[in-house]
Every structure is written in structure tokens, then in C-alpha cells.
N, C-alpha and C positions, 0 to 999 in steps of 0.2 A: 321633150325628147321622145321620139316615137318608140314604141315597143319593138325590141329586136326578136328575131326568131330564137326559140329555146336553144337550138344547136349553137348559134353564134354567141349567145349569152353564156352557155356552159364553157365554150372555148375561151372566152375572155376572162371568165372567173378562174379557169385553170391557169391562165397566164399570170394572173395576179397572185394566186395562192402559191405558185411556185417561184415567184419573183425573189423571195427572200433567201433562196438558196444561192450561196456564193458561187461565182463562176470560176474563181481561181482557187488553188490549194493554199490554205493558210500556212503561215510560217510555223516552224517547230515550237517556238516559244508560245504561240497562240494555241496550238493543238495540245501540247503537253507542258503546261507551265510548271507543274510540280516536279516533273522529271528534270527540267532545266534548273530549277531551284536546288534540287538534290545534287545535281552535277556541280553546281557552284559551291555547295557545301563540301563536297568531296574534294574539290580542287583546293579550297581554302585549308582543309585539314592536311592535305598532302604537302602544302607549302609550309604550314606552321609546325607540324610535328617534328621535322628535323631540327628546327631552330629552338623550339621551346618545350618539346615533349608532348605527351598525350593530353594533358590539361589544356595546353595552348592549342592543340589541334582541335579539341572539342569546342573551345570557345570560337576559334576561327570558323569551324563548320557551322555553328549556330548563327553567327553574325553574317556569314556569307549567304546562308540560306534565307535569313530574314531580309537581307538587303535585296536579294534577287526576287523574292516574292513581292516586296514593295515596289520595285521597279516594274515588274511584269504587270502587277495590278494597276499601276498608274498608266502604263502603256495601253492596257486593255480598256481602261476607262476613257482615255483620250480617243481611241479608235471608235468606241461605241458612240461617243458624243459627236464625232465627225460624221460617222455613218448616219446617225439620226438626223443631223442637220441637213445632210445632202438629201435624205429621203423626204424631209419636210419641204425643202426647196422644190423638189420634184413634184410634190403634191400641189404646191402653189403654181408652178408652171403648167401643170396639167389642167388646173382649174382655169387659168388664164387662156390657155389654148382652146379649151371648150367654149369659153365665152367669145373668143375671137372667131368661132366657126370652124375650127379644125375638126376633121373627122375623128370620132372617138378612138377608132382603131389606130390611127396615126399618132394621136396624142399619147395614147397608152404605150405604144411601141417606143416613143421617144423618152418616156419616163421610166421604163423598165430597167435600164442599166443602173440607175441610182438605187433601185431596190435590190438588185442582184449583186451589189458590190460588197455586201457584208452579211454575215449570219447573226448579227447582234439581235438580242431579244427585243429591244424597242422597235427595231425596223420590222421584225416579223409581226409584232402586234399592230404596227401601223398598216402593214400590208393587209392583215386580216380585216381591220376596220375599213380600209379602202375597198376591199372586195365586198364587204357587207353594204357599204354606201352605194357602190356601183349596182349591186343586185337590187337594192331598194329603189334606186332611181329608175332602173329599167323595168322593174315590175310595176311600180306605181306611176311612172311617167313624170316624176318630179325632176326639177332641174338638178343635174348632177354637179354642176359647178358650185351651186350654193352649198350642197352637202360637203363638197371637198373643202371649201373655204372654212366652213364651220369645223370640220375635222382638223384642219391645220391649226386653227386658232386654239382649239381644245388641247391638242397635243403640245403646242408651244406653251400654253399656260401650265400644263402638268410638268413640263420640263423646267419652267421657272421655279415651281414649287420644289422639285427635286434639287435644283441648284441651291436654293436657300437652305434646304435640309442638309445638303452636303457641306455647306459652309458652316452650319451650326455644329455638325459632327466633326469637322476637321480640327476643332479646338481640342477635343479629347485625344485625337490621334497625335497632334503635335505635342501635347503634354506627355503622352506615353513615350514618344521617341526622345523627348528631352530627358525624361527620367532614365531611359535606357542608356543615354550617353553620359550620364553623371559619373558612372564608375571610371570612365576615361579621365575625367577631371580629377577624381580622387587619386588615381594613379599618378597624375602629374603633380598633385600636392605632395604625395609621398616622396617622389623624387626631389621635390623642392626642399623637403625637410631633411634630405640626406639619406633616406632609406632606399631599399631596393624592393618595391612592392611586387614587381613581376617575378622576381626570383622566389619570393614567398608564395605567391599564388600558383606558380607553375612547378616549383621544385620541392615544396614541402607538403606533407599530408594535410595539415590544418588549412593551408592556403588552397589546396585542391578542393577540399570540402566547401570552403567559402566560395570559391569560384563556381562550383557546381550549383550551389544554392542560388547564387546571384543569377546564373543563367536561367535556372528554372523560374525564378521570380520575374525576370525580364520577359521571358517568352509568355508567361501567364498574363502579365500586364498588357503586352502588345496584343495578345489574342483577345483579351477582354475588351480593349478599346476598339479593336476591329469589329468585334461582334456588336458593340454598341453603335458604331457608325453604320453597319449594315442594317441593324434594326430600325434606326432612324430613317434610312433611305427606303426601307421596305414600307414603313408607315406612310411616307410621303408618296411612294409609288402606288 
């Protein structure tokens, strides 16, 4: 590939480095996930307090917030994975177009929408590496298509490693959620024995203290398992 004029090279690199900026406005749940989770907790408390009192309201607020955070985190993970896959496919198509003789400017223009569709951190890192590969190819005169194919293979390999790490960490998360759901089974056993555990938990001082301690332990366990999963993913990344 022949060397391009510095002005054209700078313009093309500016296009690449700005490509990871999303073209549309993200949804409220993506911009403010904690606000949405808190709103879910407030709604849960507003529904539970009239029926079961303040202790029931606190429990509903905690569970609704945790459920909303889990759903939003899962949604965010799915969006990031889809955006990364689209960006990698765009790199593969870009390399194929260059090998087929398409002009670099036209090939890059066709690939930019896939990079600009998301503000995910993996896409931003991929764009930075793509810009570096493009700059090296134009400065040294090396085949850009070869560099792009190697870049795609390297990123896909890292994604497979992250996927394996996430699968390993999912066991700890599933165990934590299972333990968090055990109190519901305990309440069911209490009713099966003829007792009224919800009345004791929500309407008596001793039950309220036990419910508060249980909520604290559950939140601590879920936070610890989430931190463990994120640390494993960070090591893999």
C-alpha cells in the first residue's frame, strides 16, 4: 500500500478514533442504571408497605433493587457482546474489501457504522487498535489487510478467554442467588408446619430484627459473589 499524504492520514485516523462515539442517545436504563434500580426499589416498597408494614417494605425495596440491578447488568452485558461481535465482523469485512481492491476510504466508510453503534469499552479499544494498525500500515507500507486479520483473530481469542472466565465465575453467582432464595423456601416450610412466619417477620420486633439481619447477609453475599466474578473477568481481560 502506498504512503498517503499526512493530511489524508490524519483525517482517516480522526474518523477511526471518533468512530466509537454512539450516534444515538442511549436509553435511560443504560445511562442511569442505578437510578432505575432505586426507582424499582421505591416502587416495591410503596406496594409492600400498605400490605405488610415497614419491614415488608424494606424487604421488597431490597429485593426489587437487586433484581433490577441484575437485569440491567445482564442487559448491558448482552449489548456489549453484540456490539463487539458487530465490530469484529466489520473488521473482517474491511480486511476482505481491502484484499479485493476496494479503495481504503470507501472500505472504511462502509465499516464505520458498526463502530459508531455502541459506546462499549471493548469496541472503543478495538477502534484504538484499528487506528494504530492503520497508522503503522500507512507509515511502514505494510499490507493493512494482514494486520486487520491478525487483529481480528487476536480479539476473538481474547473474547473466548473472557467467555470461559465468565462461565467459571457464573457458578459462584448462581450459588449466591440460590442461597438468597432459600429464605423463601424456609417461609414455605413454616406455613407447611402450620405456623405464620410472615406475621412473625413483619409484625414482631424479634422477627423484624431477624429479617433485617437476613437482608444484610444476603446483600453482602451477592456483593461478594459479584466482586469475585468481576475480578475473574478482569484477570481474563
